[in-house]
C-alpha positions in Angstrom: 60.4 3.6 -79.9 61.7 0.7 -79.5 60.2 -2.6 -80.4 60.9 -5.0 -78.6 64.1 -6.4 -80.4 65.7 -3.8 -79.6 64.9 -3.3 -75.9 65.9 -6.3 -75.5 69.0 -5.6 -77.5 69.3 -2.5 -75.9 69.8 -4.0 -71.9 71.8 -7.2 -72.8 74.6 -7.1 -70.2 73.6 -4.4 -68.1 72.8 -5.2 -64.7 69.0 -4.2 -64.1 67.5 -3.9 -60.3 64.1 -4.4 -60.3 62.4 -1.7 -58.5 58.7 -1.9 -57.0 56.6 1.0 -57.3 53.9 1.9 -56.0 52.5 5.7 -56.5 50.0 6.5 -53.9 46.8 7.5 -55.2 43.9 9.0 -53.7 41.1 6.8 -51.5 39.8 5.4 -54.3 42.3 3.8 -55.9 44.2 0.5 -55.6 43.1 -3.1 -55.7 40.4 -3.9 -53.4 40.7 -7.7 -53.3 44.3 -8.3 -53.3 46.5 -8.9 -56.3 48.1 -12.5 -55.5 50.9 -14.5 -54.1 53.4 -12.9 -56.8 55.2 -9.4 -55.0 57.7 -9.4 -58.4 54.7 -8.2 -60.5 54.5 -5.2 -58.2 52.9 -4.1 -55.4 49.9 -1.7 -55.1 49.9 1.1 -52.3 46.6 3.5 -51.9 47.9 6.6 -49.6 45.3 8.4 -47.6 45.6 11.9 -48.0 48.1 12.1 -50.7 50.1 14.4 -51.6 53.3 13.5 -54.1 54.3 10.7 -51.3 54.6 7.0 -53.3 56.3 3.8 -51.5 59.1 1.4 -53.3 60.0 -1.3 -52.5 63.1 -3.8 -53.8 62.0 -7.2 -54.9 65.0 -8.6 -52.6 63.0 -7.0 -50.0 60.4 -9.5 -50.4 63.1 -12.2 -50.8 64.7 -11.4 -47.9 61.4 -11.3 -45.9 62.9 -9.4 -42.7 61.6 -6.0 -41.1 62.5 -3.0 -42.8 61.8 0.6 -43.0 61.2 2.6 -45.7 60.8 6.8 -47.1 57.4 7.0 -48.4 58.7 11.0 -49.4 58.0 11.0 -53.2 57.7 14.3 -54.3 56.0 15.4 -51.3 58.3 18.6 -49.3 58.8 16.8 -46.4 59.1 12.9 -45.5 56.8 9.9 -43.4 58.2 6.7 -43.2 56.2 3.0 -42.4 57.9 -0.5 -41.6 57.4 -3.4 -42.7 57.6 -6.6 -40.3 59.1 -9.8 -41.3 55.1 -11.1 -41.2 53.8 -8.6 -43.6 56.2 -9.7 -46.1 55.0 -13.1 -45.6 50.9 -11.8 -45.5 52.0 -9.8 -48.7 53.0 -13.2 -50.8 50.4 -14.6 -49.2 47.8 -12.0 -51.3 46.4 -10.6 -48.0 45.5 -6.6 -48.3 47.8 -5.0 -45.2 47.7 -1.9 -43.2 50.0 0.5 -42.4 50.2 4.4 -41.0 53.0 6.1 -41.8 54.9 8.2 -39.0 54.0 12.0 -38.0 55.4 14.8 -40.0 53.9 18.4 -40.1 50.8 17.3 -37.8 49.6 14.7 -39.7 50.2 11.1 -40.8 48.9 9.1 -43.3 47.1 5.1 -44.0 48.6 3.0 -46.4 47.5 -0.4 -48.1 49.5 -2.1 -49.4 49.1 -5.5 -51.5 50.6 -7.1 -54.5 
């Protein structure tokens, strides 16, 4: 395992894209109180009835604050998507939890609870 100095030396000069990654867990996972206004620390997404889906949001998407649609396929054999509005990004950055439903695929949808 690399120590901090070796790690920092290893990434020097490399462009790093920060990906905010949220693994969808079962209905018991998640942050019920929201995580504050710093979305660059990551998002927490609880995906109901999850079977391999996950939500990934780039840090740049929070900066842009524009509507965007995301695939939540993850390791699942099928895809769903969710759309976040400009207001959703504003609400997340303000520390609020938002609720979204995925598109229907395979005869079912998933409900997501998302917070920073």
